[in-house]
All heavy atoms as an XYZ file, in Angstrom:
756
protein
N      -0.289     -8.738     10.613
C      -1.245     -7.654     10.783
C      -2.079     -7.937     12.015
O      -2.600     -9.013     12.188
C      -2.096     -7.550      9.515
C      -3.251     -6.620      9.561
S      -3.149     -4.862      9.084
C      -1.521     -4.441      8.745
N      -2.205     -6.943     12.861
C      -2.973     -7.072     14.094
C      -4.463     -7.153     13.787
O      -4.951     -6.549     12.840
C      -2.683     -5.851     14.981
O      -3.582     -5.800     16.045
N      -5.181     -7.889     14.616
C      -6.622     -8.036     14.408
C      -7.405     -6.909     15.076
O      -8.612     -6.964     15.158
C      -7.076     -9.393     14.942
O      -6.834     -9.457     16.327
N      -6.709     -5.861     15.541
C      -7.373     -4.796     16.282
C      -8.123     -3.798     15.398
O      -8.960     -3.072     15.884
C      -6.353     -4.047     17.146
O      -5.371     -3.456     16.323
N      -7.829     -3.757     14.113
C      -8.491     -2.798     13.239
C      -9.009     -3.507     11.983
O      -8.248     -3.799     11.064
C      -7.522     -1.672     12.848
C      -8.216     -0.544     12.125
O      -9.143     -0.760     11.346
N      -7.772      0.662     12.367
N     -10.320     -3.743     11.920
C     -10.884     -4.467     10.779
C     -10.712     -3.731      9.445
O     -10.605     -4.373      8.399
C     -12.351     -4.643     11.135
C     -12.627     -3.722     12.257
C     -11.327     -3.419     12.930
N     -10.660     -2.415      9.460
C     -10.473     -1.659      8.219
C      -9.069     -1.910      7.680
O      -8.888     -2.188      6.489
C     -10.729     -0.150      8.436
C     -12.193      0.085      8.779
C     -10.322      0.647      7.202
C     -12.505      1.490      9.246
N      -8.065     -1.838      8.555
C      -6.694     -2.115      8.125
C      -6.545     -3.553      7.644
O      -5.864     -3.812      6.655
C      -5.702     -1.843      9.264
C      -5.439     -0.378      9.590
C      -4.499     -0.262     10.783
C      -4.868      0.358      8.393
N      -7.196     -4.471      8.328
C      -7.154     -5.877      7.906
C      -7.756     -6.048      6.517
O      -7.218     -6.773      5.688
C      -7.905     -6.762      8.905
C      -7.120     -7.068     10.132
C      -7.840     -8.070     11.031
O      -8.802     -8.729     10.589
O      -7.415     -8.188     12.174
N      -8.868     -5.387      6.274
C      -9.540     -5.469      4.979
C      -8.656     -4.896      3.867
O      -8.537     -5.483      2.790
C     -10.870     -4.713      5.053
O     -11.469     -4.627      3.790
N      -8.036     -3.769      4.128
C      -7.148     -3.144      3.142
C      -5.931     -4.034      2.897
O      -5.515     -4.229      1.756
C      -6.747     -1.729      3.604
C      -7.969     -0.800      3.495
C      -5.568     -1.193      2.803
C      -7.803      0.550      4.130
N      -5.371     -4.587      3.970
C      -4.222     -5.476      3.841
C      -4.583     -6.682      2.963
O      -3.848     -7.047      2.047
C      -3.747     -5.936      5.222
C      -2.439     -6.654      5.201
N      -2.319     -7.966      4.823
C      -1.197     -6.225      5.505
C      -1.059     -8.329      4.903
N      -0.348     -7.283      5.312
N      -5.735     -7.285      3.216
C      -6.169     -8.456      2.447
C      -6.380     -8.088      0.976
O      -5.983     -8.825      0.075
C      -7.446     -9.046      3.033
C      -7.923    -10.289      2.275
C      -9.129    -10.919      2.875
C      -9.635    -12.133      2.159
N      -9.148    -12.473      0.861
N      -6.994     -6.947      0.740
C      -7.259     -6.508     -0.628
C      -5.948     -6.304     -1.395
O      -5.803     -6.760     -2.527
C      -8.075     -5.211     -0.591
C      -8.715     -4.846     -1.884
C      -9.672     -3.697     -1.669
C     -10.646     -3.607     -2.818
N     -11.594     -2.514     -2.653
N      -4.997     -5.627     -0.778
C      -3.705     -5.408     -1.427
C      -2.960     -6.725     -1.619
O      -2.351     -6.961     -2.663
C      -2.854     -4.427     -0.610
C      -3.363     -2.986     -0.589
C      -2.552     -2.158      0.399
C      -3.320     -2.369     -1.973
N      -3.034     -7.582     -0.615
C      -2.376     -8.884     -0.698
C      -2.963     -9.718     -1.835
O      -2.232    -10.332     -2.611
C      -2.512     -9.605      0.641
C      -1.514    -10.725      0.800
O      -0.323    -10.508      0.504
O      -1.922    -11.816      1.233
N      -4.284     -9.727     -1.951
C      -4.960    -10.499     -2.999
C      -4.620     -9.993     -4.407
O      -4.400    -10.781     -5.322
C      -6.476    -10.464     -2.814
C      -6.953    -11.273     -1.622
O      -6.156    -12.040     -1.041
O      -8.143    -11.121     -1.251
N      -4.585     -8.671     -4.581
C      -4.356     -8.096     -5.905
C      -2.879     -8.043     -6.293
O      -2.539     -8.249     -7.452
C      -4.932     -6.682     -5.981
C      -6.410     -6.646     -6.132
N      -7.270     -6.766     -5.065
C      -7.187     -6.517     -7.226
C      -8.517     -6.702     -5.493
N      -8.490     -6.556     -6.802
N      -2.024     -7.717     -5.332
C      -0.614     -7.496     -5.649
C       0.282     -8.710     -5.385
O       1.383     -8.774     -5.908
C      -0.078     -6.303     -4.856
C      -0.718     -4.955     -5.162
C      -0.231     -3.900     -4.186
C      -0.410     -4.545     -6.588
N      -0.183     -9.618     -4.542
C       0.624    -10.769     -4.135
C       2.047    -10.322     -3.801
O       3.020    -10.800     -4.391
C       0.609    -11.840     -5.221
C      -0.782    -12.313     -5.540
C      -0.871    -13.149     -6.789
O       0.031    -13.168     -7.613
N      -1.980    -13.846     -6.930
N       2.167     -9.380     -2.864
C       3.470     -8.779     -2.582
C       4.421     -9.720     -1.839
O       3.992    -10.578     -1.072
C       3.109     -7.584     -1.696
C       1.865     -8.005     -0.998
C       1.121     -8.853     -1.997
N       5.707     -9.512     -2.090
C       6.711    -10.216     -1.299
C       6.994     -9.438     -0.014
O       7.543     -9.976      0.939
C       7.994    -10.405     -2.101
O       8.490     -9.165     -2.558
N       6.603     -8.172      0.001
C       6.730     -7.330      1.193
C       5.578     -6.322      1.178
O       5.325     -5.695      0.147
C       8.075     -6.590      1.185
C       8.273     -5.679      2.353
N       8.829     -6.116      3.529
C       7.974     -4.384      2.528
C       8.871     -5.103      4.383
N       8.355     -4.045      3.797
N       4.914     -6.176      2.304
C       3.823     -5.205      2.424
C       3.795     -4.665      3.844
O       3.620     -5.419      4.794
C       2.476     -5.843      2.082
C       1.215     -4.990      2.279
C       1.266     -3.722      1.439
C      -0.031     -5.800      1.960
N       4.019     -3.369      3.961
C       3.913     -2.701      5.254
C       2.876     -1.593      5.122
O       2.976     -0.747      4.222
C       5.261     -2.091      5.694
O       6.240     -3.113      5.745
C       5.136     -1.438      7.062
N       1.890     -1.621      6.001
C       0.852     -0.598      6.039
C       0.945      0.091      7.393
O       0.785     -0.552      8.427
C      -0.549     -1.207      5.866
C      -0.649     -1.957      4.534
C      -1.618     -0.122      5.966
C      -1.952     -2.721      4.367
N       1.191      1.392      7.365
C       1.317      2.162      8.594
C       0.253      3.246      8.607
O       0.243      4.107      7.722
C       2.715      2.808      8.684
O       3.706      1.812      8.499
C       2.909      3.501     10.024
N      -0.654      3.205      9.594
C      -1.642      4.287      9.678
C      -0.969      5.574     10.160
O      -0.144      5.542     11.062
C      -2.661      3.783     10.692
C      -2.071      2.597     11.355
C      -0.859      2.187     10.605
N      -1.307      6.679      9.505
C      -0.828      7.997      9.913
C      -1.932      8.717     10.662
O      -3.036      8.825     10.139
C      -0.421      8.840      8.698
C       0.842      8.359      8.049
O       1.623      7.626      8.649
N       1.060      8.759      6.819
N      -1.642      9.177     11.821
C      -2.582      9.948     12.639
C      -3.980      9.335     12.652
O      -4.918      9.877     12.057
C      -2.644     11.394     12.155
C      -3.372     12.311     13.135
O      -3.639     11.882     14.284
O      -3.683     13.448     12.759
N      -4.136      8.189     13.335
C      -5.438      7.518     13.358
C      -6.546      8.343     14.016
O      -7.717      8.044     13.849
C      -5.165      6.243     14.156
C      -3.936      6.525     14.932
C      -3.148      7.523     14.150
N      -6.205      9.406     14.714
C      -7.205     10.243     15.376
C      -7.642     11.427     14.513
O      -8.390     12.275     14.961
C      -6.657     10.754     16.717
C      -6.361      9.617     17.658
O      -7.121      8.662     17.752
N      -5.235      9.707     18.335
N      -7.154     11.463     13.279
C      -7.496     12.564     12.387
C      -8.993     12.573     12.088
O      -9.615     11.539     11.889
C      -6.720     12.429     11.081
O      -7.177     13.366     10.147
N      -9.563     13.771     12.041
C     -10.986     13.894     11.720
C     -11.235     13.753     10.216
O     -12.364     13.645      9.779
C     -11.511     15.242     12.207
O     -10.827     16.299     11.550
N     -10.168     13.751      9.423
C     -10.297     13.636      7.965
C     -10.571     12.216      7.511
O     -11.037     12.002      6.404
C      -9.020     14.109      7.286
S      -8.674     15.846      7.526
N     -10.237     11.252      8.313
C     -10.358      9.854      7.916
C      -9.007      9.175      7.967
O      -7.986      9.783      8.275
N      -8.991      7.907      7.662
C      -7.788      7.098      7.755
C      -6.789      7.464      6.656
O      -7.135      7.540      5.485
C      -8.163      5.617      7.634
C      -7.047      4.599      7.779
C      -6.419      4.675      9.169
C      -7.589      3.201      7.531
N      -5.554      7.719      7.066
C      -4.462      7.991      6.138
C      -3.422      6.900      6.341
O      -3.088      6.575      7.473
C      -3.871      9.371      6.391
C      -4.851     10.492      6.108
S      -4.162     12.138      6.355
C      -4.262     12.267      8.135
N      -2.921      6.344      5.237
C      -1.976      5.234      5.315
C      -0.677      5.555      4.603
O      -0.656      6.274      3.611
C      -2.563      3.984      4.656
C      -3.855      3.428      5.218
C      -4.282      2.214      4.411
C      -3.688      3.066      6.683
N       0.400      4.967      5.125
C       1.691      4.969      4.451
C       1.947      3.534      4.020
O       1.823      2.616      4.831
C       2.793      5.445      5.391
C       4.161      5.506      4.724
C       5.238      5.859      5.722
C       5.315      7.357      5.855
N       6.517      7.776      6.614
N       2.290      3.332      2.742
C       2.484      1.990      2.203
C       3.914      1.777      1.714
O       4.507      2.660      1.097
C       1.557      1.738      1.013
C       0.061      1.767      1.258
C      -0.669      1.489     -0.052
C      -0.337      0.754      2.300
N       4.407      0.583      1.999
C       5.667      0.090      1.431
C       5.308     -1.251      0.818
O       4.974     -2.199      1.524
C       6.711     -0.064      2.530
C       8.093     -0.433      2.050
C       9.188     -0.040      2.776
C       8.308     -1.172      0.903
C      10.479     -0.374      2.380
C       9.582     -1.508      0.484
C      10.674     -1.107      1.236
N       5.325     -1.319     -0.524
C       4.883     -2.517     -1.237
C       5.961     -2.968     -2.219
O       6.490     -2.153     -2.973
C       3.579     -2.251     -2.030
C       3.048     -3.537     -2.630
C       2.527     -1.577     -1.183
N       6.242     -4.266     -2.191
C       7.151     -4.880     -3.158
C       6.350     -5.964     -3.883
O       5.836     -6.875     -3.240
C       8.385     -5.494     -2.468
C       9.294     -6.154     -3.493
C       9.136     -4.449     -1.656
N       6.237     -5.829     -5.205
C       5.406     -6.766     -5.957
C       5.901     -6.937     -7.390
O       6.330     -5.970     -8.029
C       3.964     -6.265     -5.988
O       3.162     -7.064     -6.827
N       5.791     -8.170     -7.902
C       6.067     -8.450     -9.311
C       5.109     -7.690    -10.219
O       5.418     -7.438    -11.381
C       5.912     -9.945     -9.605
C       7.088    -10.766     -9.125
O       8.216    -10.240     -9.099
O       6.886    -11.938     -8.774
N       3.938     -7.351     -9.706
C       2.925     -6.645    -10.503
C       3.410     -5.253    -10.931
O       2.822     -4.645    -11.818
C       1.618     -6.498     -9.721
C       1.027     -7.795     -9.235
C       0.270     -8.503    -10.302
C      -0.368     -9.758     -9.711
N      -1.267    -10.400    -10.586
N       4.476     -4.761    -10.297
C       5.026     -3.446    -10.639
C       6.053     -3.508    -11.767
O       6.475     -2.467    -12.265
C       5.659     -2.786     -9.410
C       4.688     -2.465     -8.307
C       5.089     -2.528     -6.979
C       3.384     -2.093     -8.564
C       4.214     -2.226     -5.952
C       2.490     -1.787     -7.550
C       2.918     -1.849     -6.234
N       6.459     -4.713    -12.154
C       7.443     -4.851    -13.237
C       6.932     -4.162    -14.493
O       5.782     -4.349    -14.895
C       7.733     -6.324    -13.531
C       8.580     -6.972    -12.460
O       9.388     -6.324    -11.804
N       8.406     -8.268    -12.280
N       7.785     -3.342    -15.105
C       7.430     -2.651    -16.342
C       6.589     -1.408    -16.151
O       6.225     -0.757    -17.128
N       6.264     -1.065    -14.908
C       5.458      0.128    -14.645
C       6.344      1.221    -14.042
O       7.209      0.951    -13.226
C       4.332     -0.191    -13.657
C       3.222     -1.050    -14.208
C       2.144     -1.262    -13.152
C       0.910     -1.940    -13.648
N       1.068     -3.122    -14.420
N       6.087      2.448    -14.437
C       6.766      3.597    -13.835
C       6.164      3.862    -12.461
O       5.089      3.357    -12.142
C       6.603      4.822    -14.711
C       7.286      4.680    -16.046
C       7.151      5.958    -16.829
N       7.619      5.734    -18.188
C       7.161      6.357    -19.234
N       6.218      7.262    -19.110
N       7.645      6.100    -20.423
N       6.856      4.682    -11.684
C       6.437      4.983    -10.315
C       4.986      5.456    -10.254
O       4.185      4.938     -9.470
C       7.361      6.027     -9.683
C       7.018      6.463     -8.266
C       7.109      5.294     -7.295
C       7.926      7.585     -7.820
N       4.622      6.420    -11.065
C       3.263      6.955    -11.033
C       2.241      5.894    -11.434
O       1.153      5.826    -10.854
C       3.148      8.179    -11.942
C       1.842      8.954    -11.863
C       1.541      9.388    -10.435
C       1.894     10.161    -12.775
N       2.588      5.030    -12.378
C       1.690      3.946    -12.784
C       1.475      2.966    -11.623
O       0.369      2.451    -11.437
C       2.270      3.188    -13.978
C       2.291      4.004    -15.256
C       3.038      3.300    -16.369
O       4.159      2.794    -16.133
O       2.494      3.273    -17.489
N       2.508      2.713    -10.856
C       2.402      1.819     -9.701
C       1.446      2.399     -8.665
O       0.585      1.709     -8.133
C       3.775      1.604     -9.063
C       4.754      0.914     -9.967
C       6.139      0.928     -9.373
N       7.113      0.453    -10.350
C       8.373      0.243    -10.080
N       8.845      0.463     -8.861
N       9.194     -0.188    -11.007
N       1.618      3.691     -8.403
C       0.772      4.348     -7.413
C      -0.679      4.409     -7.892
O      -1.604      4.199     -7.105
C       1.326      5.734     -7.099
C       2.670      5.653     -6.401
C       3.348      6.994     -6.247
O       2.913      8.007     -6.782
N       4.444      7.000     -5.499
N      -0.881      4.668     -9.151
C      -2.242      4.676     -9.709
C      -2.876      3.293     -9.621
O      -4.065      3.159     -9.354
C      -2.223      5.154    -11.156
C      -2.033      6.642    -11.286
C      -2.039      7.072    -12.731
N      -1.887      8.517    -12.826
C      -1.411      9.143    -13.885
N      -1.043      8.454    -14.954
N      -1.299     10.445    -13.892
N      -2.073      2.273     -9.863
C      -2.562      0.893     -9.775
C      -3.053      0.589     -8.360
O      -4.143      0.036     -8.174
C      -1.447     -0.059    -10.205
C      -1.830     -1.514    -10.222
C      -2.965     -1.961    -10.895
C      -1.039     -2.461     -9.591
C      -3.299     -3.307    -10.927
C      -1.370     -3.807     -9.614
C      -2.497     -4.222    -10.283
O      -2.835     -5.547    -10.306
N      -2.285      0.986     -7.358
C      -2.702      0.775     -5.964
C      -3.956      1.599     -5.676
O      -4.890      1.117     -5.025
C      -1.566      1.104     -4.973
C      -2.055      1.025     -3.535
C      -0.377      0.167     -5.190
N      -4.008      2.828     -6.171
C      -5.203      3.652     -5.974
C      -6.437      3.008     -6.601
O      -7.535      3.098     -6.053
C      -5.002      5.050     -6.553
C      -4.156      5.935     -5.668
O      -3.924      5.640     -4.494
N      -3.664      7.021     -6.223
N      -6.266      2.362     -7.744
C      -7.391      1.655     -8.375
C      -7.861      0.497     -7.498
O      -9.066      0.265     -7.376
C      -6.979      1.130     -9.751
C      -6.827      2.207    -10.794
C      -6.223      1.693    -12.097
O      -6.143      0.461    -12.297
O      -5.833      2.535    -12.920
N      -6.921     -0.202     -6.895
C      -7.274     -1.311     -6.002
C      -8.064     -0.793     -4.799
O      -9.016     -1.427     -4.345
C      -6.009     -2.061     -5.537
C      -5.338     -2.752     -6.736
C      -6.333     -3.068     -4.437
C      -3.940     -3.273     -6.456
N      -7.683      0.378     -4.321
C      -8.328      0.959     -3.134
C      -9.387      2.008     -3.492
O      -9.807      2.787     -2.634
C      -7.264      1.593     -2.227
C      -6.196      0.632     -1.695
C      -5.139      1.395     -0.913
C      -6.828     -0.461     -0.842
N      -9.861      2.007     -4.729
C     -10.803      3.029     -5.205
C     -12.068      3.105     -4.362
O     -12.551      4.196     -4.049
C     -11.153      2.779     -6.667
N     -12.625      1.962     -3.991
C     -13.859      1.954     -3.202
C     -13.641      2.639     -1.855
O     -14.444      3.477     -1.432
C     -14.347      0.529     -2.993
C     -15.591      0.423     -2.116
C     -15.920     -1.032     -1.789
C     -16.978     -1.148     -0.727
N     -16.550     -0.668      0.582
N     -12.553      2.297     -1.174
C     -12.264      2.866      0.138
C     -11.976      4.363      0.052
O     -12.357      5.122      0.934
C     -11.071      2.142      0.785
C     -11.360      0.720      1.197
C     -11.312     -0.304      0.061
O     -11.019      0.061     -1.099
O     -11.588     -1.484      0.341
N     -11.318      4.781     -1.019
C     -11.049      6.207     -1.211
C     -12.337      6.960     -1.552
O     -12.561      8.068     -1.065
C     -10.001      6.408     -2.314
C      -8.573      6.001     -1.934
C      -7.715      5.825     -3.178
C      -7.967      7.025     -0.991
N     -13.202      6.356     -2.365
C     -14.442      7.015     -2.781
C     -15.453      7.142     -1.652
O     -16.132      8.164     -1.532
C     -15.068      6.258     -3.948
N     -15.547      6.094     -0.809
C     -16.566      6.146      0.248
C     -16.073      6.803      1.544
O     -16.816      6.901      2.513
C     -17.150      4.757      0.528
C     -16.180      3.788      1.195
O     -15.132      4.215      1.711
O     -16.485      2.573      1.205
N     -14.823      7.274      1.549
C     -14.305      7.988      2.715
C     -13.703      7.105      3.791
O     -13.209      7.612      4.795
N     -13.732      5.798      3.603
C     -13.087      4.897      4.558
C     -11.608      5.231      4.655
O     -11.015      5.217      5.729
C     -13.254      3.422      4.120
O     -14.644      3.129      4.063
C     -12.576      2.473      5.072
N     -11.028      5.551      3.513
C      -9.617      5.895      3.417
C      -9.507      7.304      2.863
O     -10.050      7.597      1.792
C      -8.918      4.886      2.500
C      -7.426      4.994      2.302
C      -6.686      4.921      3.636
C      -6.947      3.859      1.403
N      -8.850      8.170      3.606
C      -8.741      9.569      3.194
C      -7.577      9.783      2.223
O      -7.711     10.509      1.242
C      -8.566     10.464      4.422
C      -8.337     11.896      4.097
N      -9.330     12.713      3.598
C      -7.223     12.675      4.179
C      -8.834     13.930      3.396
N      -7.563     13.924      3.731
N      -6.435      9.154      2.516
C      -5.251      9.392      1.690
C      -4.267      8.236      1.821
O      -4.249      7.538      2.830
C      -4.573     10.694      2.100
N      -3.449      8.095      0.773
C      -2.386      7.093      0.776
C      -1.076      7.806      0.478
O      -0.968      8.549     -0.506
C      -2.630      5.999     -0.283
C      -1.480      5.004     -0.293
C      -3.951      5.292     -0.036
N      -0.110      7.593      1.345
C       1.244      8.092      1.118
C       2.092      6.882      0.734
O       2.028      5.841      1.385
C       1.795      8.732      2.392
C       3.212      9.215      2.276
C       3.764      9.752      3.586
O       2.993     10.027      4.514
O       4.997      9.863      3.668
N       2.853      7.028     -0.323
C       3.650      5.905     -0.801
C       5.084      6.054     -0.326
O       5.810      6.925     -0.785
C       3.592      5.825     -2.329
C       2.208      5.478     -2.802
C       1.312      6.465     -3.182
C       1.787      4.160     -2.802
C       0.031      6.140     -3.582
C       0.498      3.830     -3.194
C      -0.365      4.823     -3.584
O      -1.628      4.499     -3.963
N       5.459      5.193      0.624
C       6.849      5.164      1.065
C       7.698      4.559     -0.054
O       8.672      5.150     -0.487
C       6.983      4.351      2.352
C       8.372      4.338      2.911
C       8.462      3.616      4.237
O       7.428      3.195      4.799
O       9.578      3.473      4.716
N       7.304      3.372     -0.518
C       7.963      2.705     -1.643
C       6.949      1.829     -2.367
O       6.109      1.196     -1.742
C       9.104      1.792     -1.182
C      10.200      2.470     -0.383
C      11.070      3.339     -1.251
C      12.187      3.926     -0.404
N      12.666      5.185     -0.881
N       7.053      1.801     -3.684
C       6.338      0.831     -4.518
C       7.398      0.247     -5.434
O       7.664      0.786     -6.510
C       5.190      1.479     -5.326
O       5.679      2.638     -6.001
C       4.018      1.865     -4.430
N       8.014     -0.833     -4.989
C       9.173     -1.408     -5.660
C       8.874     -2.747     -6.299
O       8.007     -3.502     -5.846
C      10.298     -1.618     -4.657
C      11.103     -0.404     -4.320
C      11.117      0.793     -4.957
C      12.027     -0.286     -3.233
N      11.996      1.651     -4.340
C      12.572      1.014     -3.278
C      12.450     -1.145     -2.236
C      13.523      1.458     -2.365
C      13.390     -0.690     -1.331
C      13.914      0.603     -1.399
N       9.680     -3.072     -7.305
C       9.721     -4.423     -7.847
C      10.635     -5.241     -6.919
O      11.429     -4.662     -6.163
C      10.312     -4.437     -9.267
O      11.676     -4.023     -9.198
C       9.522     -3.553    -10.213
N      10.561     -6.562     -6.982
C      11.477     -7.380     -6.177
C      12.951     -7.085     -6.477
O      13.783     -7.084     -5.562
C      11.095     -8.814     -6.545
C       9.642     -8.715     -6.883
C       9.520     -7.401     -7.604
N      13.279     -6.815     -7.742
C      14.669     -6.480     -8.080
C      15.124     -5.193     -7.399
O      16.254     -5.110     -6.903
C      14.839     -6.335     -9.600
C      14.798     -7.666    -10.327
O      14.975     -8.720     -9.675
O      14.588     -7.656    -11.559
N      14.268     -4.189     -7.371
C      14.608     -2.933     -6.692
C      14.801     -3.170     -5.195
O      15.718     -2.613     -4.593
C      13.508     -1.890     -6.896
C      13.456     -1.336     -8.285
C      12.284     -0.395     -8.450
O      11.138     -0.760     -8.184
N      12.561      0.817     -8.891
N      13.937     -3.994     -4.631
C      14.025     -4.293     -3.199
C      15.350     -4.988     -2.880
O      16.043     -4.615     -1.942
C      12.838     -5.156     -2.781
C      12.763     -5.435     -1.302
C      12.395     -4.436     -0.411
C      13.043     -6.699     -0.796
C      12.308     -4.689      0.950
C      12.966     -6.964      0.555
C      12.597     -5.949      1.426
O      12.530     -6.210      2.771
N      15.702     -5.988     -3.687
C      16.957     -6.718     -3.485
C      18.156     -5.790     -3.634
O      19.089     -5.829     -2.841
C      17.068     -7.883     -4.469
C      16.204     -9.061     -4.114
C      16.561     -9.683     -2.770
O      17.766     -9.868     -2.490
O      15.640     -9.958     -1.993
N      18.132     -4.967     -4.655
C      19.241     -4.041     -4.902
C      19.427     -3.094     -3.724
O      20.544     -2.858     -3.281
C      18.971     -3.243     -6.182
C      20.066     -2.269     -6.545
C      19.729     -1.537     -7.829
C      20.798     -0.505     -8.147
N      20.485      0.257     -9.347
N      18.331     -2.555     -3.202
C      18.415     -1.619     -2.088
C      18.760     -2.311     -0.777
O      19.422     -1.741      0.070
C      17.118     -0.815     -1.968
C      17.057      0.266     -3.029
O      17.689      1.287     -2.917
N      16.331      0.000     -4.100
N      18.314     -3.549     -0.605
C      18.638     -4.308      0.605
C      20.134     -4.629      0.641
O      20.736     -4.630      1.710
C      17.829     -5.597      0.662
N      20.720     -4.873     -0.517
C      22.160     -5.191     -0.589
C      23.043     -3.972     -0.412
O      24.226     -4.112     -0.153
C      22.486     -5.877     -1.923
C      21.903     -7.266     -2.005
O      21.701     -7.923     -0.991
N      21.610     -7.703     -3.224
N      22.485     -2.775     -0.557
C      23.262     -1.541     -0.404
C      23.295     -1.029      1.022
O      23.885     -0.006      1.286
C      22.718     -0.440     -1.332
C      23.057     -0.719     -2.778
O      24.037     -1.379     -3.073
N      22.236     -0.224     -3.684
N      22.630     -1.719      1.929
C      22.599     -1.248      3.333
C      23.823     -1.661      4.074
O      24.499     -2.557      3.833
C      21.359     -1.775      4.027
C      20.121     -1.093      3.500
C      18.920     -1.506      4.280
C      17.701     -0.770      3.753
N      16.524     -1.075      4.445
């Protein structure tokens, strides 16, 4: 993660601390938007085991609740919220 954006660094650290992901990609969408910061996330974590897709996304939203509530973060788009098994399965199909 680049040190050029302290907000992205803070979000990355928060997700890393809570999810302990084996893979985490955070991509800002339209950083010049007047609405606020919008992110696209690709997360692979054991913490998603046993959770359905919507439960995974809600879990991430709970982690980022402060940033969403105070307007630091406007929206999160979920590219993938996978378990390590899903990640391995999809990586082997390429």
